[in-house]
C-alpha positions in Angstrom: -0.1 0.0 0.0 1.3 3.5 -0.9 2.4 5.6 2.0 0.5 8.9 2.5 2.6 12.1 3.1 1.1 15.2 4.5 0.4 18.0 1.9 2.9 20.3 3.6 5.6 17.9 3.2 4.9 17.2 -0.5 4.8 21.0 -1.2 8.1 21.5 0.5 9.8 18.8 -1.5 8.4 20.1 -4.7 9.6 23.6 -3.7 13.1 22.4 -3.2 13.1 20.4 -6.3 12.0 23.4 -8.3 15.1 25.3 -7.2 17.2 22.9 -9.3 20.1 23.1 -6.9 20.6 19.3 -6.9 19.8 16.3 -9.0 16.2 15.1 -8.6 17.4 11.7 -7.5 19.4 13.3 -4.8 16.6 15.4 -3.6 14.3 12.3 -3.4 17.0 10.4 -1.6 17.5 13.3 1.0 13.7 13.4 1.8 13.4 9.6 1.9 11.1 9.1 -1.1 11.6 7.5 -4.5 12.6 9.5 -7.6 9.4 8.4 -9.3 7.3 9.7 -6.4 9.1 13.1 -6.7 8.5 13.4 -10.4 4.9 12.5 -9.9 4.5 15.2 -7.2 6.0 17.8 -9.5 3.8 16.8 -12.3 0.6 17.2 -10.1 2.0 20.5 -8.8 2.6 21.7 -12.3 -1.1 20.8 -13.2 -2.4 22.5 -10.1 -0.3 25.6 -10.8 -1.7 25.8 -14.4 1.7 25.2 -15.8 0.6 21.9 -17.4 -2.8 20.6 -18.9 -4.7 18.1 -16.8 -7.2 17.7 -14.0 -6.5 19.5 -10.9 -6.0 17.6 -7.5 -9.2 18.9 -6.2 -11.2 17.7 -9.3 -9.7 14.3 -9.0 -10.4 14.1 -5.3 -14.1 15.1 -5.8 -14.6 12.5 -8.6 -13.3 9.8 -6.2 -15.7 10.9 -3.5 -18.7 10.6 -5.8 -17.9 6.9 -6.5 
């Protein structure tokens, strides 16, 4: 089962990654997550920020609640 991380933690990790001061793999390792998880969090943050097309996190969460 996937481990859940608090939103504040995910936001902090994405913020650090966006600074581009270290390789993504190193940032992921430093925070104790996989590189794939980091890339996914960045992708979702880009969508939520409007920098990339896709469904916003709130929209996805609402669609799951309806099921």
